[in-house]
LUMLUM-128128 format. One record per atom (N, C-alpha, C): residue number from 1; atom name; x, y, z. Coordinates in steps of 0.02 Angstrom, whole numbers, plus 50000, padded with zeros to 5 digits. Example, Ala and Ser with C-alpha at 12.3 -4.5 7.8 and 13.67 -1.06 7.14 Angstrom:
BEGIN
1 | N | 50660 | 49716 | 50390
1 | CA | 50615 | 49775 | 50390
1 | C | 50660 | 49835 | 50390
2 | N | 50642 | 49888 | 50354
2 | CA | 50684 | 49947 | 50357
2 | C | 50645 | 50002 | 50394
//
This chain:
BEGIN
1 | N | 60848 | 64458 | 48327
1 | CA | 60845 | 64481 | 48392
1 | C | 60838 | 64433 | 48426
2 | N | 60891 | 64430 | 48496
2 | CA | 60893 | 64384 | 48557
2 | C | 60899 | 64413 | 48622
3 | N | 60853 | 64385 | 48664
3 | CA | 60840 | 64422 | 48723
3 | C | 60830 | 64364 | 48768
4 | N | 60889 | 64373 | 48831
4 | CA | 60877 | 64306 | 48883
4 | C | 60846 | 64345 | 48948
5 | N | 60801 | 64295 | 48977
5 | CA | 60782 | 64327 | 49045
5 | C | 60836 | 64284 | 49085
6 | N | 60845 | 64311 | 49129
6 | CA | 60895 | 64299 | 49155
6 | C | 60853 | 64296 | 49234
7 | N | 60850 | 64224 | 49274
7 | CA | 60812 | 64234 | 49340
7 | C | 60857 | 64164 | 49373
8 | N | 60860 | 64208 | 49468
8 | CA | 60915 | 64156 | 49512
8 | C | 60871 | 64097 | 49514
9 | N | 60909 | 64050 | 49566
9 | CA | 60883 | 63979 | 49591
9 | C | 60819 | 64004 | 49625
10 | N | 60737 | 63978 | 49607
10 | CA | 60702 | 64017 | 49657
10 | C | 60657 | 63950 | 49700
11 | N | 60665 | 63958 | 49777
11 | CA | 60659 | 63924 | 49825
11 | C | 60554 | 63948 | 49822
12 | N | 60547 | 63896 | 49869
12 | CA | 60457 | 63909 | 49902
12 | C | 60478 | 63975 | 49941
13 | N | 60410 | 64020 | 49931
13 | CA | 60411 | 64063 | 49994
13 | C | 60448 | 64118 | 49957
14 | N | 60490 | 64121 | 49901
14 | CA | 60556 | 64165 | 49894
14 | C | 60518 | 64241 | 49845
15 | N | 60539 | 64298 | 49844
15 | CA | 60535 | 64325 | 49808
15 | C | 60596 | 64355 | 49777
16 | N | 60619 | 64353 | 49674
16 | CA | 60653 | 64365 | 49633
16 | C | 60658 | 64390 | 49582
17 | N | 60674 | 64486 | 49589
17 | CA | 60676 | 64507 | 49525
17 | C | 60707 | 64476 | 49452
18 | N | 60672 | 64492 | 49403
18 | CA | 60733 | 64453 | 49349
18 | C | 60743 | 64526 | 49311
19 | N | 60779 | 64518 | 49249
19 | CA | 60795 | 64577 | 49213
19 | C | 60797 | 64545 | 49140
20 | N | 60808 | 64603 | 49085
20 | CA | 60822 | 64571 | 49014
20 | C | 60891 | 64576 | 48996
21 | N | 60913 | 64536 | 48983
21 | CA | 60996 | 64534 | 48967
21 | C | 60994 | 64503 | 48869
22 | N | 61032 | 64547 | 48834
22 | CA | 61044 | 64541 | 48788
22 | C | 61061 | 64570 | 48731
23 | N | 61061 | 64567 | 48657
23 | CA | 61079 | 64612 | 48609
23 | C | 61028 | 64623 | 48571
24 | N | 61007 | 64666 | 48535
24 | CA | 60964 | 64681 | 48487
24 | C | 60997 | 64708 | 48430
25 | N | 60983 | 64658 | 48348
25 | CA | 61020 | 64675 | 48285
25 | C | 60998 | 64727 | 48257
26 | N | 61037 | 64766 | 48214
26 | CA | 61009 | 64821 | 48201
26 | C | 61001 | 64881 | 48217
27 | N | 60988 | 64937 | 48196
27 | CA | 60951 | 64994 | 48233
27 | C | 60900 | 65018 | 48262
28 | N | 60887 | 65038 | 48316
28 | CA | 60826 | 65030 | 48353
28 | C | 60773 | 65070 | 48300
29 | N | 60803 | 65120 | 48260
29 | CA | 60746 | 65177 | 48236
29 | C | 60757 | 65172 | 48160
30 | N | 60758 | 65100 | 48149
30 | CA | 60752 | 65083 | 48059
30 | C | 60704 | 65052 | 48039
31 | N | 60719 | 64989 | 48015
31 | CA | 60672 | 64963 | 47972
31 | C | 60589 | 64939 | 48018
32 | N | 60596 | 64927 | 48079
32 | CA | 60579 | 64890 | 48129
32 | C | 60514 | 64942 | 48151
33 | N | 60481 | 65015 | 48126
33 | CA | 60463 | 65058 | 48126
33 | C | 60387 | 65014 | 48097
34 | N | 60323 | 65052 | 48130
34 | CA | 60271 | 65065 | 48094
34 | C | 60253 | 65135 | 48096
35 | N | 60180 | 65120 | 48075
35 | CA | 60153 | 65225 | 48064
35 | C | 60152 | 65230 | 48141
36 | N | 60143 | 65190 | 48192
36 | CA | 60108 | 65229 | 48253
36 | C | 60179 | 65233 | 48308
37 | N | 60250 | 65228 | 48277
37 | CA | 60302 | 65194 | 48324
37 | C | 60357 | 65137 | 48301
38 | N | 60377 | 65120 | 48356
38 | CA | 60421 | 65028 | 48352
38 | C | 60386 | 64995 | 48376
39 | N | 60398 | 64936 | 48334
39 | CA | 60367 | 64867 | 48336
39 | C | 60369 | 64850 | 48408
40 | N | 60315 | 64811 | 48448
40 | CA | 60320 | 64784 | 48497
40 | C | 60401 | 64723 | 48519
41 | N | 60419 | 64725 | 48566
41 | CA | 60460 | 64653 | 48573
41 | C | 60419 | 64599 | 48625
42 | N | 60395 | 64523 | 48571
42 | CA | 60360 | 64469 | 48612
42 | C | 60426 | 64428 | 48631
43 | N | 60400 | 64404 | 48677
43 | CA | 60445 | 64351 | 48730
43 | C | 60402 | 64294 | 48757
44 | N | 60430 | 64237 | 48728
44 | CA | 60393 | 64181 | 48747
44 | C | 60465 | 64132 | 48796
45 | N | 60418 | 64099 | 48862
45 | CA | 60471 | 64072 | 48893
45 | C | 60453 | 64039 | 48931
46 | N | 60485 | 63987 | 48962
46 | CA | 60468 | 63923 | 49001
46 | C | 60473 | 63929 | 49060
47 | N | 60459 | 63926 | 49129
47 | CA | 60514 | 63900 | 49191
47 | C | 60475 | 63831 | 49201
48 | N | 60508 | 63789 | 49191
48 | CA | 60492 | 63711 | 49214
48 | C | 60492 | 63704 | 49312
49 | N | 60457 | 63665 | 49341
49 | CA | 60465 | 63665 | 49396
49 | C | 60445 | 63725 | 49430
50 | N | 60390 | 63781 | 49425
50 | CA | 60386 | 63845 | 49458
50 | C | 60307 | 63853 | 49429
51 | N | 60284 | 63891 | 49481
51 | CA | 60208 | 63907 | 49458
51 | C | 60214 | 63978 | 49491
52 | N | 60187 | 64027 | 49451
52 | CA | 60175 | 64092 | 49465
52 | C | 60129 | 64114 | 49524
53 | N | 60066 | 64080 | 49515
53 | CA | 60001 | 64070 | 49558
53 | C | 60032 | 64044 | 49618
54 | N | 60076 | 63996 | 49632
54 | CA | 60095 | 63968 | 49704
54 | C | 60048 | 63909 | 49715
55 | N | 60003 | 63890 | 49658
55 | CA | 59943 | 63827 | 49668
55 | C | 59985 | 63767 | 49683
56 | N | 59973 | 63724 | 49730
56 | CA | 60017 | 63642 | 49745
56 | C | 59963 | 63600 | 49736
57 | N | 59992 | 63558 | 49681
57 | CA | 59933 | 63492 | 49700
57 | C | 59987 | 63436 | 49730
58 | N | 59964 | 63435 | 49766
58 | CA | 59976 | 63381 | 49842
58 | C | 59953 | 63294 | 49793
59 | N | 59909 | 63295 | 49780
59 | CA | 59901 | 63222 | 49770
59 | C | 59855 | 63227 | 49705
60 | N | 59859 | 63191 | 49677
60 | CA | 59806 | 63180 | 49584
60 | C | 59794 | 63114 | 49557
61 | N | 59753 | 63081 | 49580
61 | CA | 59718 | 63022 | 49559
61 | C | 59679 | 63024 | 49504
62 | N | 59683 | 62994 | 49446
62 | CA | 59630 | 62977 | 49416
62 | C | 59600 | 62920 | 49400
63 | N | 59532 | 62916 | 49403
63 | CA | 59502 | 62851 | 49425
63 | C | 59454 | 62838 | 49335
64 | N | 59491 | 62795 | 49307
64 | CA | 59458 | 62778 | 49234
64 | C | 59463 | 62710 | 49228
65 | N | 59404 | 62684 | 49228
65 | CA | 59397 | 62598 | 49223
65 | C | 59435 | 62583 | 49155
66 | N | 59431 | 62602 | 49103
66 | CA | 59465 | 62571 | 49040
66 | C | 59512 | 62573 | 49020
67 | N | 59543 | 62638 | 49022
67 | CA | 59607 | 62664 | 49012
67 | C | 59672 | 62641 | 49066
68 | N | 59641 | 62628 | 49127
68 | CA | 59690 | 62616 | 49197
68 | C | 59750 | 62658 | 49175
69 | N | 59742 | 62719 | 49207
69 | CA | 59797 | 62760 | 49205
69 | C | 59829 | 62743 | 49275
70 | N | 59884 | 62742 | 49288
70 | CA | 59927 | 62727 | 49352
70 | C | 59938 | 62797 | 49381
71 | N | 59934 | 62784 | 49476
71 | CA | 59929 | 62833 | 49509
71 | C | 60019 | 62846 | 49506
72 | N | 60046 | 62917 | 49497
72 | CA | 60090 | 62939 | 49499
72 | C | 60118 | 62972 | 49565
73 | N | 60162 | 62961 | 49601
73 | CA | 60191 | 63011 | 49661
73 | C | 60214 | 63080 | 49655
74 | N | 60206 | 63112 | 49602
74 | CA | 60239 | 63176 | 49577
74 | C | 60196 | 63208 | 49529
75 | N | 60206 | 63276 | 49518
75 | CA | 60144 | 63295 | 49487
75 | C | 60233 | 63391 | 49445
76 | N | 60212 | 63370 | 49386
76 | CA | 60269 | 63434 | 49360
76 | C | 60238 | 63488 | 49343
77 | N | 60272 | 63533 | 49375
77 | CA | 60256 | 63611 | 49370
77 | C | 60283 | 63640 | 49310
78 | N | 60244 | 63693 | 49269
78 | CA | 60265 | 63726 | 49219
78 | C | 60246 | 63782 | 49225
79 | N | 60279 | 63842 | 49226
79 | CA | 60245 | 63910 | 49197
79 | C | 60278 | 63941 | 49117
80 | N | 60219 | 63949 | 49101
80 | CA | 60227 | 63985 | 49018
80 | C | 60218 | 64040 | 49014
81 | N | 60239 | 64083 | 48977
81 | CA | 60208 | 64143 | 48948
81 | C | 60152 | 64169 | 48935
82 | N | 60122 | 64223 | 48934
82 | CA | 60056 | 64237 | 48904
82 | C | 60067 | 64281 | 48864
83 | N | 60019 | 64332 | 48837
83 | CA | 60025 | 64385 | 48784
83 | C | 60058 | 64450 | 48839
84 | N | 60125 | 64455 | 48801
84 | CA | 60140 | 64528 | 48850
84 | C | 60169 | 64565 | 48789
85 | N | 60185 | 64625 | 48787
85 | CA | 60210 | 64669 | 48749
85 | C | 60253 | 64716 | 48796
86 | N | 60309 | 64729 | 48772
86 | CA | 60347 | 64777 | 48806
86 | C | 60369 | 64818 | 48734
87 | N | 60353 | 64886 | 48746
87 | CA | 60384 | 64952 | 48711
87 | C | 60429 | 64979 | 48735
88 | N | 60495 | 64978 | 48711
88 | CA | 60555 | 64996 | 48722
88 | C | 60537 | 65090 | 48737
89 | N | 60554 | 65136 | 48770
89 | CA | 60549 | 65212 | 48770
89 | C | 60604 | 65249 | 48698
90 | N | 60603 | 65296 | 48670
90 | CA | 60656 | 65301 | 48619
90 | C | 60734 | 65333 | 48666
91 | N | 60770 | 65311 | 48639
91 | CA | 60855 | 65320 | 48663
91 | C | 60863 | 65375 | 48639
92 | N | 60897 | 65431 | 48659
92 | CA | 60936 | 65468 | 48629
92 | C | 60997 | 65486 | 48641
//
């Protein structure tokens, strides 16, 4: 199974909707069923340089005398998927 999440370019203070595209191999009603119905589809993703919470770190300095960490003028943001389960309705 392969699914892709298409997102447009996102700038600050913008809202965009995303959608799932792709295909699912095999029949939806066949071997993937459990006793309670169809198995959930699990999606994992990363969105570099974007935070869904909107939190911004403007300056970060680590003071530790033994290891001498350098101060860098940038922070890399990344958004990762959490635990999400999606069940598709029956298609007739």
